[in-house]
C-alpha positions in Angstrom: -0.1 -0.2 0.1 1.4 3.4 -1.0 1.6 5.6 2.0 1.1 9.1 1.7 2.8 10.7 4.6 2.7 14.5 5.1 6.6 14.7 4.1 5.8 12.3 1.2 3.2 14.8 -0.3 4.9 17.7 0.2 7.8 16.5 -1.6 5.7 14.9 -4.5 3.5 18.5 -5.1 6.9 20.3 -5.1 8.1 18.0 -7.8 4.8 18.2 -9.4 5.1 22.1 -9.7 8.6 22.3 -10.8 7.5 19.2 -13.3 4.5 21.5 -14.7 6.7 24.5 -15.2 9.3 22.9 -17.4 7.1 20.8 -19.0 4.9 23.4 -19.9 8.0 25.2 -21.6 10.4 22.2 -23.1 8.5 19.0 -22.1 10.4 16.7 -19.9 8.5 16.9 -16.8 8.5 13.0 -16.1 12.4 13.7 -15.6 11.3 15.1 -12.2 7.9 13.4 -11.4 8.5 9.5 -12.2 11.6 9.8 -10.0 9.8 11.4 -7.2 7.0 8.7 -7.4 9.5 5.8 -7.3 11.5 7.5 -4.6 8.0 7.9 -2.7 7.7 4.1 -2.8 5.5 3.8 -6.2 6.2 0.4 -8.3 7.2 1.4 -11.6 4.3 0.5 -13.7 2.1 2.5 -11.1 4.6 5.6 -11.2 4.1 5.4 -15.2 0.4 5.7 -14.6 0.1 8.2 -11.6 2.6 10.6 -13.9 0.1 10.4 -16.7 -2.7 11.8 -14.2 -0.9 14.2 -12.9 0.8 15.3 -16.1 -2.8 15.8 -17.7 -3.5 18.6 -15.5 -0.2 20.4 -16.3 -0.5 19.9 -20.1 -4.3 21.0 -20.0 -3.4 24.4 -17.9 -0.6 24.9 -20.5 -2.9 24.3 -23.4 -5.4 26.6 -22.1 -3.1 29.3 -21.5 -1.6 29.2 -25.0 -4.9 28.8 -26.6 -6.5 31.8 -24.3 -3.5 34.0 -25.8 -4.0 33.0 -29.4 -1.0 30.5 -29.9 -3.4 27.7 -30.7 -6.9 27.4 -32.1 -8.4 24.5 -30.4 -11.2 23.8 -32.9 -8.7 23.5 -35.3 -6.7 20.8 -33.6 -9.6 18.4 -32.6 -8.9 15.9 -35.5 -4.8 15.8 -34.7 -5.9 15.6 -30.8 -7.9 12.9 -31.2 -5.6 10.6 -33.4 -3.0 11.4 -30.9 -5.4 10.0 -28.2 -6.3 6.9 -30.2 -2.4 6.7 -31.2 -1.7 6.6 -27.4 -4.0 3.8 -26.4 -2.7 1.6 -29.3 0.7 2.3 -28.3 -0.3 1.1 -24.9 -2.3 -2.2 -25.8 0.7 -2.7 -27.9 3.2 -2.6 -25.0 1.3 -5.4 -23.7 2.9 -7.3 -26.5 5.8 -6.1 -27.2 7.9 -4.3 -24.5 8.3 -1.0 -25.3 11.8 -0.7 -23.6 13.3 -2.1 -26.8 13.3 1.9 -27.8 15.1 2.7 -25.1 18.3 1.5 -26.6 18.2 4.1 -29.3 16.3 7.0 -27.3 19.3 8.6 -25.7 20.8 8.9 -29.1 17.9 10.7 -30.9 17.5 12.8 -27.7 21.0 13.9 -28.4 20.8 14.5 -31.9 17.1 16.7 -31.4 19.1 18.7 -29.0 22.0 19.4 -31.5 19.2 20.4 -34.1 17.7 23.1 -32.0 21.0 24.5 -30.6 23.0 24.5 -34.0 20.4 25.1 -36.4 20.6 29.2 -37.3 17.5 31.0 -37.3 15.4 29.2 -35.1 12.9 31.9 -33.4 9.4 32.5 -33.0 8.7 33.3 -36.7 7.0 30.5 -38.8 8.6 29.1 -41.7 7.8 27.4 -44.9 6.0 23.9 -44.2 7.9 20.6 -45.4 4.2 18.7 -45.1 0.7 19.8 -46.1 -0.8 20.2 -42.7 -3.8 17.7 -43.8 -1.0 15.0 -44.3 1.0 16.1 -40.9 -2.1 15.7 -38.7 -3.2 12.4 -40.3 0.4 10.9 -39.5 2.6 12.6 -37.1 -0.3 13.0 -34.1 -1.2 9.2 -34.2 2.6 8.1 -34.6 3.9 10.2 -31.6 0.8 9.4 -29.8 1.5 5.4 -30.2 4.9 6.2 -29.2 3.6 8.0 -26.0 1.8 5.1 -25.2 4.0 2.1 -25.9 6.9 3.9 -24.1 6.6 7.7 -23.6 10.2 9.6 -22.7 10.8 12.0 -25.3 7.3 12.8 -26.5 7.0 16.2 -26.2 10.6 16.5 -27.9 9.4 14.8 -30.9 6.3 16.8 -31.1 8.2 19.8 -30.8 10.8 18.7 -33.8 7.7 17.6 -35.9 6.1 21.0 -35.7 9.0 23.2 -36.3 11.0 20.8 -39.1 7.9 19.6 -40.7 4.9 22.2 -40.0 7.2 25.0 -40.1 6.2 26.4 -36.9 8.3 29.0 -34.8 9.2 27.4 -31.4 6.4 29.4 -29.2 3.6 27.9 -31.9 5.2 24.7 -31.8 5.2 24.7 -27.9 1.5 25.4 -27.6 0.5 23.0 -30.1 2.5 20.4 -28.1 1.1 20.6 -25.0 -2.4 20.3 -26.7 -1.4 16.6 -28.8 0.8 16.0 -25.3 -2.6 16.4 -23.3 -4.3 13.9 -25.5 -1.7 11.2 -25.7 -1.5 11.6 -22.0 -5.3 10.8 -21.5 -5.1 8.0 -23.8 -2.3 6.2 -22.0 -4.0 6.9 -18.7 -7.1 5.2 -19.7 -5.2 2.0 -19.9 -3.2 2.4 -16.7 -6.5 3.0 -15.0 -7.9 0.1 -16.6 -5.0 -2.1 -15.4 -5.6 -0.4 -12.1 -1.9 1.2 -12.1 -2.9 4.4 -10.7 -2.6 6.1 -7.6 -5.6 8.9 -7.4 -5.4 10.5 -4.4 -1.5 11.0 -5.1 -2.1 11.8 -8.7 -5.0 14.3 -8.4 -2.6 16.2 -5.4 0.3 16.6 -7.6 -2.0 17.3 -10.6 -3.1 20.6 -8.9 0.8 21.1 -8.2 1.2 20.7 -12.0 -1.6 22.7 -13.0 -0.1 25.7 -11.3 3.4 25.0 -12.2 2.3 24.7 -15.8 0.2 28.1 -15.7 3.4 29.9 -14.3 5.9 28.5 -17.2 3.5 29.1 -20.0 3.4 32.7 -19.1 7.2 32.6 -19.2 7.5 31.1 -22.3 5.1 33.3 -23.8 6.8 36.1 -22.3 10.4 35.2 -23.3 9.5 33.2 -26.6 12.4 31.4 -28.5 14.9 33.1 -26.0 13.8 30.8 -23.1 12.1 28.1 -24.9 15.1 26.9 -27.3 18.0 26.4 -24.5 15.6 24.7 -22.1 14.5 22.5 -24.8 18.4 21.4 -25.3 19.0 21.1 -21.5 15.7 18.8 -21.4 16.8 16.7 -24.2 20.3 16.1 -22.9 19.2 15.6 -19.5 16.6 12.8 -20.5 19.5 11.1 -22.4 21.6 11.3 -19.7 19.0 9.9 -17.5 18.4 7.0 -19.9 21.9 6.2 -20.5 22.9 6.3 -16.8 20.8 3.1 -16.3 23.4 0.2 -15.5 21.0 -2.0 -17.6 20.9 0.4 -20.8 21.3 -1.6 -24.1 23.9 1.1 -25.0 25.9 0.5 -21.8 25.9 -3.1 -22.2 27.1 -3.0 -25.9 30.0 -0.7 -25.2 30.9 -2.8 -22.2 30.6 0.3 -19.6 
């Protein structure tokens, strides 16, 4: 039984607030909340399920904040959000057959590549550029694919959405961040449905953390809208590298096994 002692509650709430702030700008909030849940005594699967629950509140808060300020039109994004939701459910179902951990082998390398893209590519700012994929094709392919990955494995989902919006849809960084949070919300809800059915969610802890996530994400989205690319770009690079380092630091990670380190 997961005990919610007062000191544990305080630590989880603080972690959730910090995660909401970071996640609303650059993604990667799970870097903070999942370790916090594990340290609090939650089993790994339940930590993932509870993280989906509390992360949903942060994504919803950031999405509403961005939409209210005109950075994303919710009515126009219903189809991509539904497809991300469906993709996440399918990914979670697949995870019951095909372990998602197999993606962990190459994920750190992909995250380093994404960090390098945002760090080294010149001219990345808040100005939209020429799209490389038509909006209809983008909506029908990218959201369900990344949503599928989120349900199957998860780490780095926000970074993949950001890369897709910037590199393929031609979005500026602030607009890409706003749309990333909307689709991340949809995929979070999809994953949560499966975790809830499996009984792998601590609802009380998740709701308490969700309230803190909501507040942190609201503050983070305000900072992002004020600072734009000047804030988003470096934080995105840091989050990608931190997540890559966190994954690769696992002694059982395939990369470490392959190189004998």
